[in-house]
N, C-alpha and C positions, 0 to 999 in steps of 0.2 A: 472404568469411570473416567470422565473428562479430566484433564490435568489443568485445571484453572490455577492462576497464581493464588497464593494465600490471601483470603479475605477480599478477593477481587470482586468487583460488581461491574457488569457489562456497561453500565452508563456513567460510571464514576471512576476517574483515575485514582490510582493508589499514590501514597505520598512520595514514593521513589520516582515515578514518572513524572509527577507534577514538579518535583524539585529539579529534575533534568530539564523540563520544559522552561523553567524560569532562567536557568543559566544559559541554555543553548539558544533561546530566543535572542538573548544579548549577543552571544558569540556570532551567531549566523547573521544577525543584522549588520554587525560590523564587518564581518568577513565577506559575506555574500550579498549584502544589501537585500536581505531576504524579504519577501512579500508573499502573501497568499490571499486569494479571494475565492468566493463562492461557498465556502464552508459554512458561513453563517445562514445560508439559505436552506440547508438541509435539515429538514424538519422530522425525518424518520427517526423513530425512537427504539425500533427493535434491531434485530441482526441485519447486516448489510455487508455486501462484498465490494471492496474498493479495488477497481482495476486500474493499475498504475503503469505508465511507461517507465523503462528502466535505463537510467543514464549513469548512475553512480552508487557506490556503497552508502552514500549519504541519503538516498531516497527515502528509506522508511522514516528517518528523523524529519526530513523536510515535510512529509505528508502529515506526521503526527503533531508537529509543533503547534499549529493553530487550533487543534481540536481539544474539546472539553471532556472527551471520553476516550478510552484506550482503543488501540488498534493492535490486533494480533498478526504477527508475521512468521515466516519460516526462516531459518538460518541453519547452516551446516552444523551437523552434530558435533564435529570436532571442536567448535568454538565453545560448547558447553563444558568441555573438559578443562578449560583454562580456569585456574583459581580466581575466585571473585567474579571474574567476567561471566562465567557460567550462571552463577547466582543472579547476576544482575539482568542477564538476558531473560531468565525465567520470570524474574520479578517485574519485568516490563513486558509481559505477555508474549514472548517469542517462543515458538515451538521448534524443537530440533528436527532435522531431516537428514537422512543418509541418502546422498544423491546416487549412490551406486546401487542401493537395494531399498528404495523408497516403496513402501508397501501401502496397504489400505489403512493401516493404523493412523497415519497422519491425516489422510482424507477423513476418517471417521472423527478425529479430534477436531478438525477444522469445521466440519458439518455440526458437531456438538456445540462448538462455540457460536456458530451462526444461530442455531435454534435456541440457544441460551440468551441471545440478545446481543452478543459481541459484534463489533465490526471486525472484519478480517481483510487485510490487505495482501494482494498478490501482484507479481509482475509477470504477466503471461508470455512476454517475450523469452523469458527463461534465462536471459543473459543481458549484461549491459550493452547499450548500443555503441557501436564504434564511432559513430559520427553524430549522435544526438537525434537521429530520426528514428521513427517508430518502425520496428522490425516486424517479423511474422508473429501473429497472435496464435499461440498454441492452444489447443482446445481442451487440455486436461481439467481445467476448472469447471467445465460444463457439468461434470458429475455432481459437483457441490451444488450448483444451482438447481439441478433436477431434484435433489433430495432435500435441500434446505428451504426452498421456496422463500427466497429473500430478494430485495432489490439489488441493483448493481449501480455504483456510482464510479463514473470515469474521472481519473485525476491525471492532469497533465503537468509534467515538470519540464522546465526550460532552463538551461545554463548550468545544471549540475555536472554535465560532462566536461565543461571547461574548468570547473573548480577541482574535481577529483574524479576524472573519467577513467576508462579502462587503460588508457595509455599513459596515465600519470602515475609517477612514483611519489611525488611530493604534491601537497595541495596548492592551489593557485587562487588568487583573488578572482572573483567573478560576480555577475549579477544573476541571481536565481529568482524565478517566479513560478508559482504553483497555482493552478486553476482547477477548482472542484466543479465539475459539471452537474447538470440536473440529473438526479438518479433515474434510472430506468426501473419502473415499478415491477414488483414481483409478478403482477398480472400480465404485464406487457412481456416480460421474460418468458412466462409460460406460454402465451399466445404465440410468440415468435418461435419458440422451440418446436411448436406443432408444425411449422413450416420446414423444420430441419435444422441441424446444427449450424450449417453454413449461413443461414439467414441470421441466427443470433450472433454469430461471430462478426458477420458484416456490419450489423447494427452497433455492436460494441466497439468495433474498430473505427467506425465513422464517429461515434461520440467521443472516443479517446482521441482521435486525430484533431478534432474540433477544439478540445481542451488544450492539447499541445500547441496548436496554432495560435490560440489566444495567449498562452503563456509565453510563446516565442515572440509574438508581436508586442506584448507588454514589456518584455525584457529589452527588446531592441529600441523601444521608445524611451527607456529609462536612461 
């Protein structure tokens, strides 16, 4: 059975995540001069896969802050064994994954959430960028798209690597911008897959690079 958070609804935040949003919006606005755009144009109401570039451990929060519905992410299973923090992760729609022996159970769970109408966020680079640029897009998520039949929304983050990147031990002040791109419809995903996985990866990379460029330009103008 899918392991959804208690009393969760795919298009409605629970009180725990809503409370964190209220607090973190203030914190991130002061600390990071945080701004996001494009999310208000997303009209899709069913399941959707968010493809996000990876700059910082802050990225899941940065993407989720402006949204009025929850996003499910993956996190190391060891984090779930930390008292209270593990409960908090589950209550905010996070799924545990063992990187050493990641099996099909996590894939099935993510597909189940997509089919149930949840938005699922992934970072296809697999690791944080060392320089803020978009790295190689790994194809593992294509199995979800083949089976879930949902649209893909590219999301570009700029500036998070300067705030708390992989080379930082302590947080820094920075300017962070997040741009949500136009979703690629489930029909376009299916049609592009007929041309091969490379064609779909190229399309998604192009859209993601466009979002990252827009976010970077927006940050630099600020």
